[in-house]
ZAPAVEX-673580 format. One record per residue (C-alpha): x, y, z; residue in three letters; residue number from 1. Coordinates in nm, 3 decimals, always signed. Layout:
N
{{X, Y, Z}, "ala", NUM}
...
This chain:
425
{{-2.351, +1.076, -7.626}, "met", 1}
{{-2.582, +0.793, -7.642}, "glu", 2}
{{-2.687, +0.705, -8.002}, "pro", 3}
{{-3.004, +0.877, -8.130}, "leu", 4}
{{-3.302, +0.676, -8.259}, "gly", 5}
{{-3.324, +0.508, -8.592}, "gln", 6}
{{-3.525, +0.771, -8.755}, "asp", 7}
{{-3.250, +0.971, -8.908}, "ile", 8}
{{-3.390, +0.922, -9.264}, "lys", 9}
{{-3.706, +1.112, -9.165}, "lys", 10}
{{-3.712, +1.467, -9.312}, "asn", 11}
{{-3.358, +1.417, -9.457}, "asn", 12}
{{-3.279, +1.424, -9.827}, "lys", 13}
{{-2.911, +1.492, -9.793}, "glu", 14}
{{-2.657, +1.341, -9.556}, "phe", 15}
{{-2.312, +1.411, -9.423}, "ala", 16}
{{-2.077, +1.130, -9.309}, "ile", 17}
{{-1.816, +1.122, -9.042}, "gly", 18}
{{-1.554, +0.844, -9.026}, "ile", 19}
{{-1.315, +0.792, -8.731}, "asp", 20}
{{-1.020, +0.583, -8.799}, "ile", 21}
{{-0.756, +0.456, -8.558}, "thr", 22}
{{-0.514, +0.178, -8.575}, "asp", 23}
{{-0.737, -0.044, -8.375}, "thr", 24}
{{-1.106, +0.042, -8.439}, "tyr", 25}
{{-1.300, +0.269, -8.666}, "ser", 26}
{{-1.658, +0.416, -8.662}, "gln", 27}
{{-1.896, +0.579, -8.909}, "ile", 28}
{{-2.170, +0.838, -8.821}, "ser", 29}
{{-2.421, +1.003, -9.030}, "val", 30}
{{-2.577, +1.354, -8.992}, "ala", 31}
{{-2.883, +1.496, -9.164}, "gly", 32}
{{-2.794, +1.803, -9.354}, "val", 33}
{{-3.149, +1.952, -9.321}, "glu", 34}
{{-3.213, +1.852, -8.960}, "thr", 35}
{{-3.033, +1.816, -8.621}, "glu", 36}
{{-3.015, +1.430, -8.642}, "ser", 37}
{{-2.693, +1.245, -8.610}, "val", 38}
{{-2.653, +0.877, -8.570}, "glu", 39}
{{-2.361, +0.642, -8.527}, "thr", 40}
{{-2.399, +0.324, -8.756}, "val", 41}
{{-2.402, -0.010, -8.567}, "ser", 42}
{{-2.214, -0.305, -8.713}, "val", 43}
{{-2.526, -0.510, -8.631}, "val", 44}
{{-2.847, -0.334, -8.700}, "pro", 45}
{{-3.058, -0.265, -8.395}, "gly", 46}
{{-2.759, -0.290, -8.163}, "gln", 47}
{{-2.511, -0.028, -8.032}, "thr", 48}
{{-2.193, -0.201, -8.143}, "asn", 49}
{{-2.025, +0.087, -8.324}, "phe", 50}
{{-1.660, -0.037, -8.324}, "met", 51}
{{-1.530, -0.182, -8.653}, "val", 52}
{{-1.174, -0.331, -8.625}, "pro", 53}
{{-0.943, -0.148, -8.847}, "thr", 54}
{{-0.817, -0.459, -9.013}, "ala", 55}
{{-0.808, -0.662, -9.338}, "leu", 56}
{{-0.757, -1.026, -9.419}, "phe", 57}
{{-0.659, -1.186, -9.749}, "lys", 58}
{{-0.710, -1.551, -9.809}, "arg", 59}
{{-0.395, -1.738, -9.920}, "ala", 60}
{{-0.356, -1.795, -10.290}, "glu", 61}
{{-0.681, -1.612, -10.385}, "val", 62}
{{-0.778, -1.245, -10.410}, "asn", 63}
{{-1.045, -1.262, -10.150}, "gln", 64}
{{-1.042, -1.000, -9.884}, "trp", 65}
{{-1.227, -0.954, -9.557}, "phe", 66}
{{-1.271, -0.642, -9.366}, "val", 67}
{{-1.337, -0.543, -8.998}, "gly", 68}
{{-1.502, -0.817, -8.786}, "asn", 69}
{{-1.483, -1.064, -9.068}, "asp", 70}
{{-1.110, -0.997, -9.087}, "ala", 71}
{{-1.074, -1.076, -8.713}, "val", 72}
{{-1.288, -1.388, -8.761}, "lys", 73}
{{-1.057, -1.530, -9.017}, "tyr", 74}
{{-0.738, -1.399, -8.855}, "lys", 75}
{{-0.619, -1.751, -8.750}, "asp", 76}
{{-0.705, -1.928, -9.078}, "thr", 77}
{{-0.483, -1.962, -9.371}, "glu", 78}
{{-0.404, -1.610, -9.508}, "gly", 79}
{{-0.276, -1.280, -9.416}, "tyr", 80}
{{-0.397, -1.042, -9.149}, "tyr", 81}
{{-0.320, -0.669, -9.184}, "val", 82}
{{-0.383, -0.413, -8.918}, "asp", 83}
{{-0.231, -0.086, -8.796}, "gly", 84}
{{-0.341, +0.086, -9.124}, "leu", 85}
{{-0.292, +0.436, -9.008}, "ile", 86}
{{+0.060, +0.370, -8.874}, "ser", 87}
{{+0.145, +0.198, -9.209}, "lys", 88}
{{+0.005, +0.502, -9.394}, "ala", 89}
{{+0.239, +0.740, -9.184}, "arg", 90}
{{+0.544, +0.513, -9.258}, "asp", 91}
{{+0.468, +0.539, -9.628}, "gly", 92}
{{+0.645, +0.220, -9.733}, "gly", 93}
{{+0.494, -0.077, -9.927}, "glu", 94}
{{+0.312, -0.330, -9.729}, "val", 95}
{{+0.384, -0.685, -9.792}, "thr", 96}
{{+0.083, -0.918, -9.801}, "val", 97}
{{+0.184, -1.271, -9.897}, "gly", 98}
{{+0.365, -1.258, -10.220}, "asn", 99}
{{+0.227, -0.909, -10.309}, "asp", 100}
{{+0.302, -0.562, -10.214}, "ser", 101}
{{+0.058, -0.284, -10.170}, "phe", 102}
{{+0.067, +0.093, -10.117}, "arg", 103}
{{-0.093, +0.182, -9.770}, "pro", 104}
{{-0.330, +0.404, -9.961}, "ser", 105}
{{-0.462, +0.100, -10.152}, "ala", 106}
{{-0.529, -0.093, -9.822}, "leu", 107}
{{-0.704, +0.223, -9.674}, "leu", 108}
{{-0.919, +0.240, -9.992}, "ala", 109}
{{-1.033, -0.113, -9.946}, "leu", 110}
{{-1.110, -0.068, -9.580}, "phe", 111}
{{-1.295, +0.262, -9.642}, "leu", 112}
{{-1.501, +0.133, -9.934}, "lys", 113}
{{-1.632, -0.146, -9.716}, "arg", 114}
{{-1.688, +0.077, -9.412}, "leu", 115}
{{-1.897, +0.327, -9.621}, "leu", 116}
{{-2.140, +0.056, -9.723}, "thr", 117}
{{-2.243, +0.022, -9.355}, "leu", 118}
{{-2.419, +0.369, -9.407}, "ala", 119}
{{-2.600, +0.266, -9.719}, "asn", 120}
{{-2.924, +0.165, -9.543}, "pro", 121}
{{-2.942, +0.510, -9.380}, "ile", 122}
{{-2.777, +0.732, -9.658}, "ala", 123}
{{-2.756, +0.611, -10.016}, "ser", 124}
{{-2.421, +0.718, -10.187}, "pro", 125}
{{-2.619, +0.951, -10.416}, "ser", 126}
{{-2.755, +1.148, -10.108}, "ala", 127}
{{-2.418, +1.197, -9.950}, "val", 128}
{{-2.303, +1.552, -9.985}, "thr", 129}
{{-1.991, +1.561, -9.769}, "ser", 130}
{{-1.755, +1.310, -9.596}, "val", 131}
{{-1.513, +1.393, -9.309}, "met", 132}
{{-1.241, +1.151, -9.217}, "ile", 133}
{{-1.099, +1.227, -8.859}, "thr", 134}
{{-0.773, +1.077, -8.724}, "val", 135}
{{-0.581, +1.134, -8.401}, "asp", 136}
{{-0.302, +1.340, -8.571}, "val", 137}
{{-0.283, +1.467, -8.937}, "leu", 138}
{{+0.055, +1.492, -9.095}, "asp", 139}
{{+0.180, +1.528, -9.454}, "his", 140}
{{+0.230, +1.152, -9.500}, "glu", 141}
{{-0.111, +1.062, -9.372}, "leu", 142}
{{-0.289, +1.344, -9.564}, "val", 143}
{{-0.121, +1.207, -9.888}, "thr", 144}
{{-0.235, +0.853, -9.817}, "ala", 145}
{{-0.585, +0.940, -9.730}, "leu", 146}
{{-0.614, +1.153, -10.045}, "thr", 147}
{{-0.486, +0.870, -10.259}, "glu", 148}
{{-0.727, +0.638, -10.090}, "ala", 149}
{{-1.044, +0.840, -10.129}, "val", 150}
{{-0.966, +0.910, -10.496}, "ser", 151}
{{-1.060, +0.563, -10.570}, "ser", 152}
{{-1.394, +0.580, -10.407}, "leu", 153}
{{-1.711, +0.681, -10.591}, "ser", 154}
{{-1.734, +1.018, -10.437}, "leu", 155}
{{-1.656, +1.362, -10.585}, "lys", 156}
{{-1.327, +1.496, -10.472}, "ala", 157}
{{-1.483, +1.813, -10.327}, "gly", 158}
{{-1.687, +1.586, -10.091}, "glu", 159}
{{-1.391, +1.465, -9.902}, "ile", 160}
{{-1.244, +1.646, -9.600}, "his", 161}
{{-1.001, +1.564, -9.323}, "phe", 162}
{{-0.963, +1.673, -8.959}, "gln", 163}
{{-0.788, +1.556, -8.646}, "asn", 164}
{{-0.970, +1.448, -8.329}, "his", 165}
{{-0.932, +1.791, -8.169}, "met", 166}
{{-1.136, +1.953, -8.438}, "glu", 167}
{{-1.394, +1.669, -8.430}, "ser", 168}
{{-1.431, +1.743, -8.046}, "phe", 169}
{{-1.473, +2.112, -8.129}, "tyr", 170}
{{-1.741, +2.042, -8.400}, "asn", 171}
{{-1.923, +1.811, -8.157}, "tyr", 172}
{{-1.928, +2.060, -7.887}, "val", 173}
{{-2.038, +2.344, -8.104}, "leu", 174}
{{-2.351, +2.157, -8.199}, "tyr", 175}
{{-2.458, +2.087, -7.836}, "gln", 176}
{{-2.681, +2.307, -7.633}, "pro", 177}
{{-2.493, +2.629, -7.557}, "arg", 178}
{{-2.511, +2.605, -7.185}, "glu", 179}
{{-2.279, +2.302, -7.214}, "leu", 180}
{{-1.994, +2.512, -7.355}, "trp", 181}
{{-2.037, +2.855, -7.219}, "met", 182}
{{-1.736, +2.785, -7.013}, "arg", 183}
{{-1.448, +2.539, -7.071}, "asp", 184}
{{-1.528, +2.182, -7.191}, "val", 185}
{{-1.307, +1.883, -7.111}, "val", 186}
{{-1.271, +1.548, -7.293}, "leu", 187}
{{-1.104, +1.239, -7.128}, "phe", 188}
{{-1.033, +0.999, -7.395}, "asp", 189}
{{-0.962, +0.636, -7.305}, "ala", 190}
{{-1.002, +0.482, -7.657}, "thr", 191}
{{-0.622, +0.427, -7.707}, "gly", 192}
{{-0.326, +0.309, -7.516}, "glu", 193}
{{-0.341, +0.605, -7.280}, "tyr", 194}
{{-0.604, +0.815, -7.097}, "ile", 195}
{{-0.548, +1.163, -7.239}, "arg", 196}
{{-0.723, +1.484, -7.211}, "ser", 197}
{{-0.850, +1.770, -7.432}, "leu", 198}
{{-0.972, +2.105, -7.288}, "arg", 199}
{{-1.155, +2.351, -7.512}, "met", 200}
{{-1.181, +2.715, -7.426}, "glu", 201}
{{-1.308, +3.018, -7.624}, "cys", 202}
{{-1.146, +3.365, -7.629}, "asn", 203}
{{-1.465, +3.585, -7.647}, "lys", 204}
{{-1.261, +3.898, -7.677}, "asn", 205}
{{-1.189, +3.848, -8.048}, "thr", 206}
{{-1.409, +3.858, -8.350}, "thr", 207}
{{-1.478, +3.603, -8.457}, "pro", 208}
{{-1.449, +3.410, -8.116}, "val", 209}
{{-1.134, +3.191, -8.133}, "val", 210}
{{-1.160, +2.846, -7.988}, "ala", 211}
{{-0.843, +2.668, -7.851}, "phe", 212}
{{-0.788, +2.317, -7.740}, "ile", 213}
{{-0.516, +2.229, -7.487}, "asp", 214}
{{-0.410, +1.864, -7.531}, "ser", 215}
{{-0.190, +1.825, -7.207}, "his", 216}
{{+0.019, +1.581, -7.408}, "glu", 217}
{{+0.278, +1.584, -7.127}, "asp", 218}
{{+0.037, +1.431, -6.880}, "val", 219}
{{-0.144, +1.096, -6.951}, "arg", 220}
{{-0.218, +0.768, -6.792}, "leu", 221}
{{-0.137, +0.424, -6.939}, "lys", 222}
{{-0.451, +0.212, -6.948}, "ile", 223}
{{-0.273, -0.112, -6.888}, "ser", 224}
{{-0.221, +0.016, -6.538}, "asn", 225}
{{-0.587, +0.051, -6.468}, "ile", 226}
{{-0.606, -0.250, -6.224}, "asp", 227}
{{-0.332, -0.117, -6.000}, "glu", 228}
{{-0.458, -0.001, -5.659}, "pro", 229}
{{-0.344, +0.349, -5.683}, "gly", 230}
{{-0.480, +0.410, -6.028}, "phe", 231}
{{-0.808, +0.587, -5.922}, "pro", 232}
{{-0.592, +0.835, -5.716}, "gly", 233}
{{-0.369, +0.897, -6.015}, "leu", 234}
{{-0.670, +0.956, -6.238}, "phe", 235}
{{-0.808, +1.203, -5.976}, "gly", 236}
{{-0.482, +1.394, -5.966}, "asn", 237}
{{-0.488, +1.402, -6.351}, "phe", 238}
{{-0.835, +1.536, -6.384}, "thr", 239}
{{-0.757, +1.807, -6.113}, "asp", 240}
{{-0.440, +1.916, -6.307}, "ser", 241}
{{-0.649, +1.952, -6.630}, "val", 242}
{{-0.932, +2.156, -6.474}, "met", 243}
{{-0.747, +2.332, -6.212}, "asp", 244}
{{-0.834, +2.711, -6.195}, "ser", 245}
{{-1.082, +2.660, -6.489}, "his", 246}
{{-1.463, +2.704, -6.488}, "glu", 247}
{{-1.608, +2.388, -6.650}, "ile", 248}
{{-1.940, +2.349, -6.828}, "ser", 249}
{{-1.930, +1.995, -6.969}, "gly", 250}
{{-1.711, +1.688, -6.927}, "ile", 251}
{{-1.699, +1.408, -7.174}, "tyr", 252}
{{-1.566, +1.054, -7.099}, "leu", 253}
{{-1.507, +0.835, -7.401}, "ile", 254}
{{-1.393, +0.482, -7.402}, "gly", 255}
{{-1.501, +0.152, -7.247}, "asp", 256}
{{-1.251, +0.188, -6.961}, "ala", 257}
{{-1.486, +0.454, -6.798}, "phe", 258}
{{-1.754, +0.184, -6.775}, "lys", 259}
{{-1.565, -0.012, -6.522}, "glu", 260}
{{-1.588, -0.009, -6.151}, "glu", 261}
{{-1.252, +0.159, -6.072}, "trp", 262}
{{-1.377, +0.505, -6.179}, "cys", 263}
{{-1.714, +0.533, -6.009}, "lys", 264}
{{-1.595, +0.758, -5.730}, "asp", 265}
{{-1.392, +0.963, -5.982}, "ser", 266}
{{-1.690, +1.031, -6.203}, "ile", 267}
{{-1.899, +1.122, -5.898}, "ala", 268}
{{-1.631, +1.388, -5.816}, "lys", 269}
{{-1.624, +1.508, -6.172}, "leu", 270}
{{-2.004, +1.559, -6.152}, "cys", 271}
{{-1.942, +1.836, -5.908}, "thr", 272}
{{-1.751, +2.029, -6.158}, "arg", 273}
{{-1.980, +2.017, -6.466}, "gly", 274}
{{-2.223, +1.797, -6.649}, "arg", 275}
{{-2.072, +1.462, -6.738}, "val", 276}
{{-2.148, +1.252, -7.042}, "phe", 277}
{{-2.019, +0.900, -7.142}, "gln", 278}
{{-1.999, +0.720, -7.467}, "gly", 279}
{{-1.743, +0.622, -7.727}, "asn", 280}
{{-1.866, +0.775, -8.056}, "asn", 281}
{{-1.783, +1.151, -8.007}, "leu", 282}
{{-1.520, +1.172, -8.268}, "phe", 283}
{{-1.722, +1.016, -8.551}, "ser", 284}
{{-2.021, +1.222, -8.455}, "lys", 285}
{{-1.802, +1.540, -8.443}, "gly", 286}
{{-1.660, +1.443, -8.792}, "ala", 287}
{{-2.012, +1.398, -8.932}, "ala", 288}
{{-2.122, +1.736, -8.790}, "leu", 289}
{{-1.799, +1.887, -8.934}, "gly", 290}
{{-1.892, +1.745, -9.272}, "ala", 291}
{{-2.247, +1.888, -9.247}, "lys", 292}
{{-2.102, +2.229, -9.149}, "asn", 293}
{{-1.899, +2.231, -9.470}, "val", 294}
{{-2.206, +2.216, -9.690}, "val", 295}
{{-2.459, +2.388, -9.452}, "ser", 296}
{{-2.278, +2.611, -9.188}, "pro", 297}
{{-2.457, +2.671, -8.875}, "ser", 298}
{{-2.540, +3.020, -8.752}, "val", 299}
{{-2.318, +2.962, -8.439}, "ile", 300}
{{-2.021, +2.836, -8.640}, "ser", 301}
{{-2.002, +3.147, -8.848}, "ser", 302}
{{-1.900, +3.346, -8.541}, "gly", 303}
{{-1.628, +3.102, -8.422}, "tyr", 304}
{{-1.305, +2.987, -8.563}, "val", 305}
{{-1.099, +2.693, -8.436}, "phe", 306}
{{-0.724, +2.719, -8.406}, "leu", 307}
{{-0.601, +2.374, -8.365}, "gly", 308}
{{-0.261, +2.220, -8.449}, "asn", 309}
{{-0.367, +2.176, -8.809}, "asp", 310}
{{-0.491, +2.521, -8.855}, "lys", 311}
{{-0.326, +2.830, -9.022}, "leu", 312}
{{-0.328, +3.075, -8.722}, "lys", 313}
{{-0.283, +3.400, -8.921}, "ser", 314}
{{-0.439, +3.587, -9.227}, "asn", 315}
{{-0.174, +3.640, -9.496}, "val", 316}
{{-0.196, +3.924, -9.749}, "gly", 317}
{{-0.045, +4.214, -9.929}, "leu", 318}
{{-0.108, +4.581, -9.922}, "asn", 319}
{{-0.166, +4.684, -10.284}, "val", 320}
{{-0.305, +4.964, -10.494}, "lys", 321}
{{-0.627, +4.923, -10.695}, "arg", 322}
{{-0.720, +5.196, -10.932}, "arg", 323}
{{-0.489, +5.427, -10.743}, "gly", 324}
{{-0.641, +5.343, -10.402}, "glu", 325}
{{-0.468, +5.157, -10.117}, "asn", 326}
{{-0.620, +4.807, -10.073}, "ser", 327}
{{-0.550, +4.475, -9.908}, "tyr", 328}
{{-0.522, +4.161, -10.118}, "leu", 329}
{{-0.600, +3.854, -9.905}, "ala", 330}
{{-0.379, +3.560, -9.989}, "leu", 331}
{{-0.446, +3.299, -9.724}, "leu", 332}
{{-0.730, +3.300, -9.467}, "asp", 333}
{{-0.646, +3.199, -9.112}, "gly", 334}
{{-0.849, +2.913, -8.962}, "gly", 335}
{{-0.826, +2.674, -9.250}, "ile", 336}
{{-0.628, +2.351, -9.245}, "asn", 337}
{{-0.264, +2.426, -9.329}, "trp", 338}
{{-0.254, +2.145, -9.584}, "phe", 339}
{{-0.546, +2.307, -9.771}, "asp", 340}
{{-0.375, +2.660, -9.757}, "ala", 341}
{{-0.234, +2.753, -10.096}, "his", 342}
{{-0.284, +3.017, -10.347}, "thr", 343}
{{-0.129, +3.165, -10.670}, "glu", 344}
{{-0.168, +3.503, -10.837}, "cys", 345}
{{+0.009, +3.752, -11.058}, "asp", 346}
{{+0.093, +4.100, -10.924}, "ile", 347}
{{+0.264, +4.401, -11.070}, "ile", 348}
{{+0.544, +4.542, -10.866}, "leu", 349}
{{+0.507, +4.911, -10.807}, "asp", 350}
{{+0.881, +4.988, -10.769}, "gln", 351}
{{+1.194, +4.851, -10.608}, "gly", 352}
{{+1.267, +4.486, -10.549}, "asn", 353}
{{+1.088, +4.407, -10.229}, "arg", 354}
{{+0.755, +4.243, -10.130}, "leu", 355}
{{+0.600, +4.298, -9.789}, "leu", 356}
{{+0.358, +4.031, -9.672}, "leu", 357}
{{+0.119, +4.131, -9.403}, "val", 358}
{{+0.069, +3.844, -9.141}, "ile", 359}
{{-0.215, +3.908, -8.902}, "thr", 360}
{{-0.257, +3.658, -8.614}, "pro", 361}
{{-0.611, +3.558, -8.545}, "leu", 362}
{{-0.538, +3.590, -8.176}, "thr", 363}
{{-0.570, +3.967, -8.196}, "gly", 364}
{{-0.196, +4.048, -8.180}, "lys", 365}
{{-0.062, +4.318, -8.398}, "asn", 366}
{{+0.009, +4.237, -8.770}, "pro", 367}
{{+0.367, +4.174, -8.863}, "glu", 368}
{{+0.550, +4.240, -9.191}, "leu", 369}
{{+0.757, +3.974, -9.371}, "ala", 370}
{{+0.994, +4.124, -9.613}, "glu", 371}
{{+1.110, +3.937, -9.924}, "ile", 372}
{{+1.397, +4.083, -10.120}, "thr", 373}
{{+1.413, +3.988, -10.485}, "leu", 374}
{{+1.785, +3.984, -10.543}, "gly", 375}
{{+1.911, +4.022, -10.900}, "asp", 376}
{{+1.578, +4.144, -11.024}, "leu", 377}
{{+1.634, +4.341, -11.344}, "pro", 378}
{{+1.590, +4.718, -11.297}, "lys", 379}
{{+1.289, +4.843, -11.481}, "arg", 380}
{{+1.068, +5.151, -11.471}, "pro", 381}
{{+0.787, +5.153, -11.207}, "pro", 382}
{{+0.496, +4.915, -11.267}, "lys", 383}
{{+0.666, +4.729, -11.551}, "thr", 384}
{{+0.751, +4.406, -11.359}, "thr", 385}
{{+0.488, +4.134, -11.342}, "arg", 386}
{{+0.553, +3.855, -11.082}, "leu", 387}
{{+0.388, +3.526, -11.035}, "asn", 388}
{{+0.327, +3.447, -10.664}, "leu", 389}
{{+0.267, +3.100, -10.523}, "lys", 390}
{{+0.217, +3.025, -10.157}, "ile", 391}
{{+0.180, +2.682, -10.004}, "arg", 392}
{{+0.213, +2.577, -9.631}, "met", 393}
{{+0.469, +2.328, -9.543}, "gln", 394}
{{+0.329, +2.277, -9.192}, "ser", 395}
{{+0.107, +2.474, -8.958}, "glu", 396}
{{+0.372, +2.739, -8.909}, "asn", 397}
{{+0.599, +2.728, -9.215}, "arg", 398}
{{+0.496, +2.899, -9.539}, "met", 399}
{{+0.672, +2.830, -9.858}, "gln", 400}
{{+0.680, +3.120, -10.107}, "ile", 401}
{{+0.793, +3.091, -10.475}, "thr", 402}
{{+0.808, +3.417, -10.693}, "ile", 403}
{{+0.886, +3.418, -11.055}, "lys", 404}
{{+0.977, +3.712, -11.274}, "asp", 405}
{{+0.734, +3.731, -11.572}, "leu", 406}
{{+0.865, +4.055, -11.717}, "gly", 407}
{{+0.617, +4.277, -11.885}, "phe", 408}
{{+0.506, +4.172, -12.232}, "gly", 409}
{{+0.747, +4.237, -12.523}, "glu", 410}
{{+0.882, +4.555, -12.369}, "leu", 411}
{{+1.057, +4.386, -12.080}, "phe", 412}
{{+1.097, +4.012, -12.135}, "pro", 413}
{{+1.103, +3.773, -11.843}, "ser", 414}
{{+1.433, +3.694, -11.682}, "ser", 415}
{{+1.299, +3.353, -11.567}, "asn", 416}
{{+1.455, +3.423, -11.220}, "ile", 417}
{{+1.273, +3.239, -10.943}, "glu", 418}
{{+1.297, +3.319, -10.574}, "trp", 419}
{{+1.213, +3.078, -10.298}, "asn", 420}
{{+1.157, +3.172, -9.934}, "glu", 421}
{{+1.024, +2.992, -9.623}, "val", 422}
{{+0.868, +3.217, -9.358}, "ile", 423}
{{+0.740, +3.135, -9.009}, "ser", 424}
{{+0.389, +3.231, -8.934}, "val", 425}
């Protein structure tokens, strides 16, 4: 996970950018679309200082803003210091800065705009084909704020994508040599308040191969306790519980806490379980590789699907008839982000007042049928009822379905009745 050389521009005409944002620090990495190169941008050219404080500073009485390290530099001068941008975006309320109030998305937009300029010497804006923003956890409020923020940037809407840290880990691993992830891969993350873990495993009995990540959220260690005498032992027990009964190919340690003396013996022990790598830019690199995979999918990625917390874990469709033949109409494809999963179509009801949605888990379990009864639907002859069907995911496992009766031309006018259902998937 050490940074690559400074020759990423060589043989690259198009670039993909990954941005990792947390409440404290952010990073930006650049991947060449045509080559295997990926590089994390240093705040100071020629150095390996990747961490940009996620902070803003506004001078008092004037509309002058500073970002990142400059914001920290002016923090104690006359003005207003703003940090915790991700938490503020999740809260959704207005942010007071002096006598002014700002939407969290406006502050995020200002920060992102300045952050993107760090990549200009490597990838000019006109050469950027895809941008992936990664955060610890994606929820509806944060997706909304990020979407509003990037809409003000000079990038096409189709170029912007979002993913959580789990998926960035998955994307990073998938672009590593295959021998590093033939078995399970573990990440120990010390970039926040806690040391937490992620363990990636693949179910090779499915087609495509399904990759899962176990977050072990119930077990983590507080970094502020790192100087306590018993902490190395606690960390050893923690790593054992994560890897117990699993065959491990690769182990990644991210965060400056792992550069300290306390974990020397622990790291030596980890080396007996698998190959160990250290660094602090895995998530931004994983995001850049994810952005690259959007515009130029790798051969390996086509045979894998990642089912993380933000993913729709089932295919959703309808059994229909086309030209008298039984057929399947795909509505939602499993494996995509739940907040991107939506569709709309018109269908003609054969007979009766029921729809049967076919929900097929990607894990290989048997398909399930979800029945929707259209109460009060006017009785009409077979195939003379046209319905408008809209589906949108409310969360990773709740599907909102809206059905409207459109009638059938002048013969059978619409009743304008609308049905709304929420189905678990």
